N, C-alpha and C positions, 0 to 999 in steps of 0.2 A: 598420224592422227595422234593429237595430243592426250595425255592419260588424264581421265579424271579424276578430281580431288574428292574423297571423301568427307563429308561435313564431320565436325566433332561431335561426339555424341555429350549429353549433358554431364555424366560422368566424368568425361575426358577434359571438359571443360573446367569442371570443378577439380580436378587432379592438378590442371593446369595454374588455376588460380591459387592453389595453396604450396606452390612449389615455394614461395618466399619463406614459409614457415619453416621449411625444412624437412629433412625426411625422417627425423626423429618423432614427429607427430603421427606418423603413419600408422604405426602399431597401438598407439595410445587410442586413437580414434576407432581401430577395428576393436580395441577391447571394450572401448563404450558400445560399441553396438552389440556386444553379447551381454551389455548388463541388463538388458530391458526388464527381464523377470525379477532381477533382484531390487532393482528399483519400484515396479510395481508392489514386490511383496513388503518392502519398508513402508511404502506410500499405504498401503492396506494397514497394516499394523497401528501405524498413526492415526489413519481415519478412524480406525474403532473405538478411540480413547476418546472421548469428549472433552474437548478443552476448550468450551466456550470462553467468550472473553473474562467473565465474571464468575466461572467455576473454576475456584481454588482447587479445589481436590484433584479435578483432572488436569489442569496446568499443571501441578506436582507430579502428579504420574508421567507427563510428557516430558520435564525437563531431563531426568536421569537416562531417558532413552536419548534424548539430543546429544545430551555429554556423551554417551558411550559411542555415538555415531561420530562425533567431532574428533575423540580419540584416536581415529585412525589418521589425524593430518597433526603434524607437529605444532608445536605449542602448549599453551596453558588453556584448560576449559576452566572457567569459572562463572558463578552465578553473580548477577548484580542485583540487589534488592531495591525495588522502587518504591518512591514515597507513595502514599496514597492521594487520590486525586480527589476533588469536590464535583458534587452532584446539586443540582436544584429538586428538590422533592414536590410534589404534586400542592403541597400547601404552602410553599414558598422558602420553605427552612432550606439550610445548607447540611449536606451531609457528606461525610467522608466515604470515600470507595477505597478497598483495600486494592492491592495487585499483586499477581504473581510476579517472578522475579525473571529477568532476563536473564539469554545464555550468552556467553561471548567467548571468542577463542581468538589471540594476537598470535599472529606467526610473521618472524624475521621485523620486527618493530622498528629496527633500525636500518632498515633497508631504504635505498634512495626513492624507490617509488612504493606509494600505499595505495592500497584499493580496499573500498569499504561494501561487503557482501552483505546486505541486508534480508532478513526474513520474519515473518511472524508465525508463531505457532497456535494463536487462538483463532477462532472459527465465530461466526454469528450462532451457532444454534446452541442453546441452553441444555442441560441436562434432561429436563422434561421435555424437549422436542421428538417428535418421533423419527425424524430423520437422524440414525446414530450408528449406520453401518455400510460399509463400502460394498459395492457389487459391480462383477465385469458384466456388463449389459451383453457383449459380443468382443471380436477379436481386436476391436478397435477402440471400443470406448469404456468405460470404467466410470462409474456414479459412486457417489460418497461424501461426506462432509469433509470438506477440506482436502480433496483429492486434485482440486486443480488450485483452492485459494487456501493455505499455500502450503500444506503438509508435501505436496507432491512439489512445490517448487523447493521444498528445503532437501528433498531427496535429490533433485537435478542438481542443485548448488552443490552438496558434497562431492557428487559423482565426478564433476566438473573438477572441484578444488583435488581430489584424490587424483586424477589424472595430470591435472597440473605438477604437483608433488613429484609423480614418477617421472617427468620431463628430466633428461640428463644435462647435468651441470649444476655449477652454483646458480643462486637465483639471485637478483637484484631486486625482485618485486616482494612486497611484504602485503600481508591484507590483516585485517578483521571482519570477524565473523559476529552479526549481532543479530541474535533471534528473540525476538519480542511478543508479551504475552498481551498487548492491548492494541493491536494495529486496527483492529475491529470496530473499537469505539474511539478511533482519533488518536492513539498514541498520547494519550494526556500523561501518563506516567513517563513513557520512555522518549518524550520528545528532546528532554535534554541530553539523552546519551545519543540521539542521532546528530542532534547540533555538534557534540563534542567530534564524534566520528566523522560528520562530514567537514568539519573545517579543518583536519589533518591529513583528508583522503585526496588525493588528485583525481580520481574518479570512484565512480560508486557503481555496482551491478544490483540488482533487487530482482528478486524471484517470483513476483506477482505474475499470475497465468498472462499467454499470449491471448489472442482473440483464438475463436474457432478456428477462421482462414488462415491464420499463421500470422496476423500482422502484431505489429508491437505498437507502444504507444511513445509518442515523442515529446509529446508536451501535454499539460495535465494544468485544467483549472484550480485555483484554491477555493478551499471550504471553510465556512464558519458555522459553528452553531452556537445560537443566541438561546437565552431563557429572560424574559422580562416580566418580573414580576411585578403584581399590582395590587394594591393594597387601597380600598374602597371604605364605605360605612355599611354596616348591615343596618336593616328596618324591616319592621313589618310592613309587607306588600300592600294590605288593606288599610291597617290602623295608622301609618307613620312612612307611605311610600316617599313622598319628597323630603324625608330626613336622609333617606339613603342615598348613598353614590356606588353605582353598579362598578364592581371590578372587571366584570366579564365584557360589559358593553365599551369599557376602556379599552380591554384586550381586543374585543372585536374590530372597534374603530384603528387601534395600531394593525391589526390583521390585514385590513382592507387598505390601510396606506402603504404596507409593503408589498402586498399584490399589484399596486397601482404604478409602482418601480419598474415591473418589469416592462421589457421593451423598452425603456429609457435610455439606457447605455447598452451598447452591442456585446453579448456575451455575458452579461451579468443577470442572474435569476435570484428571485427571492421565494421561498416556499416555508406556506406556515403550515408545522406539521399537527400542532394539536394545541387545545386551550384547555387546562386543568382549573376547575374552580365549581364555585356553587353547590348549593345545597337543595333544600325543599323550595318549591316554585313560588310559594308565599315569605319569601325571604328575599330582600335586595342582598344581592352576593357582595361581600366585601375581601373576597380575594380571588385571584386568577392567576394563572402562568402560563402565557404566552410562548410558545415553543416553535423557534424557525430556524431554518438553513439558508445562507447566503453564499452564491459561487461567483468567482471573478477571474477573468483570465491574464491578467497582469496585476504588476503592482499601482499602475494610476486607477485602475478599475476598481481595485480593492479599497483603496483611499477613498473613491468617491461613496462606494458602498458601506463603509464604517462610516462616515459622515452622514450617510441618508439614514443608517439605523440609529445614530446618534440622535437627529433633529427626530426622528418619531417618537423616540423615548423620550426626550426633552417637551415633548409636545402633549403625551399621555400624563408627565408629571405635572403641568401645568394645570390639569384638568381640577377643576373645583372637586377638593374633597379627597383626591385621588395622588396616591405615592408611587412611584414607579422607579425600579431598581432593576439594571440590566448585565447581565452575566452571560461570559462567553465571549467568542471572537473568532477570530481568522488562525486555526490552530494548525492548518494546512494551507501553508502560503503560495502563491501559485508557481507552476514549473512553465514558464513560455518559451517556446521554440526559438532561443537566441543562438549563436554562433557556436556556443559550446554544446549546445543540445545538438546542432545540426554535423558538427564534428562526431558525437557518440554514434548517432544516427549512421554516418558514411562509414565510420568502423564498424558497427556491426552489421551494416549491408554487406560489406567486405568478406567479413568472415562466414558470413551466410552463403555468397558467393561461392567460397570454398568448400562448401557443403553442398553446392548444386541449387541453393535455396534464392529465390529472388523476393527478398523481404521486403514488406511495404510497413509503412510508418502512418500514422494517424494520431491526432489530438483526442482526449478524453476529456469530458468532465467531471469523472471519477477521481478520486485521490487516494495516494497510497504515501509509504514511506521516502518514495523518492521524491515528492514535494519538499520535506523535511530535509533531506540532503543537499538537493538544489537551492534550497534557502539560505544552508549554509555555506553556499559558494561550491559543492560538489557537483559537476556535470553527471547525468547519471543514465543509464537504461534500465527499467524499471519493470519489464514486463519478459524476463527471460525465463520465466517457467514453462511448464508444459502448457498445450494450447487445450483450451477448454472454453465452457460457458455456462449458462444458467448460475450464475453465483447468486449466494446468500438468498439459494431456494433450496428445497427439496430435490430438485433435479440436477443440482451441481454433477458436472461431468467434466471429464479430462480424456483426451485423445491418446489411448495407449503408444502408437507409435513416435508422437512427439517426444517420450521422456526421454529416450536418448537422442532425439536430433538437436533438442534442445541443450542436453548437456553437451554434446561435440561443441554446440556454437557457443556457448560460455568457456568451454575449455581452448578454442580458437582464440577467443578476446583475450582473456588470460595470456595465453601463449604469446599473442600478437604483441602485448605490452611488454611482454619478457623480451621477444627478440627484438625488440625495438622498431615493430613495424607503425606502432602507431606511436606519436611524438606526444605524449602524454603529459610532460610537464608544460608544454605550451597550451593547456586548458586553464592553467591557473595563473598564467605569466600575465 
């Protein structure tokens, strides 16, 4: 009677899948398994520091902590000052916003293969928000500002890099870490740094959180934020109503025209967020600011959306007694699922399989620094942080077991590039 063949376990499948990485990765993977508590402790300490995008004092408190953490890696840590960005105020005037500095580290800049690793240390929570402290809900869940998005992601990134630097042998892979203070408001000041970084890197790794079910994002829509400033003519609503020209009515008509564009082109959306303006009800309002967002899945759709927005702004400007000025645009270009992104997803899936993970990928309407890198020609995976959810709310959470799991995943991605398992240079050929 023939002997029965025992099926391989998931662990055995994973061990077999990662033989191509070489035996030297095994002790480093085991070491990462034992770093879970250290990763959580670091994340908790950073989460307890408020670093809302416009909270300059809190951002300044974070920077030396990030620099200390980066100092465990070779290379020189530095701060990169960012220029102010502009914002349209409620009265239609333009004001400048100051930003914190970016923190960056370059390691082996002359190596033949270069990787961009990005993250952000700002959160959406201002100092006045009650959600200020992390809390371990149970053995599986931690809740707190930035625990997933993305102070926890930075902790995962650094653990993976430390393991990579411990890999034996000389390295042909260099990298730059760029940690920004303005991602949650669209990276208006750090976009130039991201463009330069993306242009010189072969590939990018960004540490936004993965979804709670473990899935990663492989494609993203582009996003534009606009402010349409309208000026009319004030008049007494009783004595001289016909002399007035209402800026709010012009804004309302433009808002309805934008809403009518939805469903006109697949994947393109327009969302009117607010209308500022007006005063007493017995005065024809002479000012208004219409604020809206547009999303588009690819370059062609982006061009169509931009043309439609320009058309609506021109129509508003052509109204009797109304002047209209458009501010803003697509600060996050689309990141479509092209051949480069499919290759990146396949490599990430292979690294996951070596850990016993069957990683899933999906598109997202959300945006991040991965959009900026892709626009500079840098293919990237941008959800390598811990698994989590309820982002941008006071219920933001991250799953504790995923911290070490995702650190190991990124370590294998880095080691796979170093060991030649992934033909990196073909991505930019």
